[in-house]
Phi, psi and omega in degrees: 000133181290134178288146180245139182238155179293142174290315179236109180299158184306312180305320181294318182294317178299313181293325178299311183286327174296319177297320180300315178297312183298318184291321178298316179293321179295319181293310182298316180287325178297324178292325177292321178295317178302315182301331180294334178207073182294143175246004173241159185285042176201161173228166181267142178300148185301324184292342179270357185251165179234133177120333177069331176209169187304312182300313180297320181295317179298320179298316178295319184296313181294323177296316184289328182292326178292321176299314181295319181293313179297313178294324178294323177293319176297318182297314180296317181294316179295317182297322179284310184295322181278347183084006181301315180298319182294319183286322187271325188254353183233149000281162179216130181222155176303322180296318179295320179298312179298318179298312182287331175294316179297318180295321179295319180296333178267004182059037180240019182266111179291150180234123179247129184298129179088358179240128183260131174279179187297322179296316178296319179299317178296319181293318180295316178296321180294320182287329174297315179295320179294322176300315178298316179297320181294319180295313182294316179292326176294320174298322179293328176283321184290316183233069184290339179271305181297321179256048183301328181293326178286322177296319178296324180301324179275349181102018179108173184301310185296316180295322176301321179293320179294317179298316180299317179296316180296320178297316178298319178299316176301319179293319178298320178295319177299316179297320178299315177296317181300311181294322178298318179295321178294323177295322181283328179233075186294344182290350177281341187287313183306323182296329179281352178257313184261343183101328180066174180222139180230124178289148177273124179290129175058029179076003182271146185287133172258111186275136179285000000 
């Protein structure tokens, strides 16, 4: 009998859902903080924000950022040490991204649970980079005096705030695409909850 291995191991599932909670809180509270002093000609509706007022939003934002940073550090460490990043996100090339993008636009891109195509690999690597950028620019906004060197690196307080907003917008777009793909291929969701099981072909190990 072929041995079965989890599609998504337990550490990955825990970190995925903790990140989901932290990011939702950060986005909602971040929009409330933005509404207190908008720099673009629009604000977010109250029902889309978390905190109800500036002080409450900042409290939620600071609580969630610590969860995101700690969980993110564990995720990066685990992903590198376990080889998860290497197996799931590499190799990646411009040719593969263009090929899979063209196939996706023609609705001819096959989807196998637990296997990422080139477009998914690019998006996951991109959102990790955006998360790091959001954390660093957020620290520059939070402590522009104590972390003056970080603030200067981004070009000052206001530019740090713009970079933070843009990074957040990129993460929101990623989440929108992610949720849309799950809605289109709902069979991928149970594996991220239960872990799922994948048989090993010919007795060889299938690494998650």
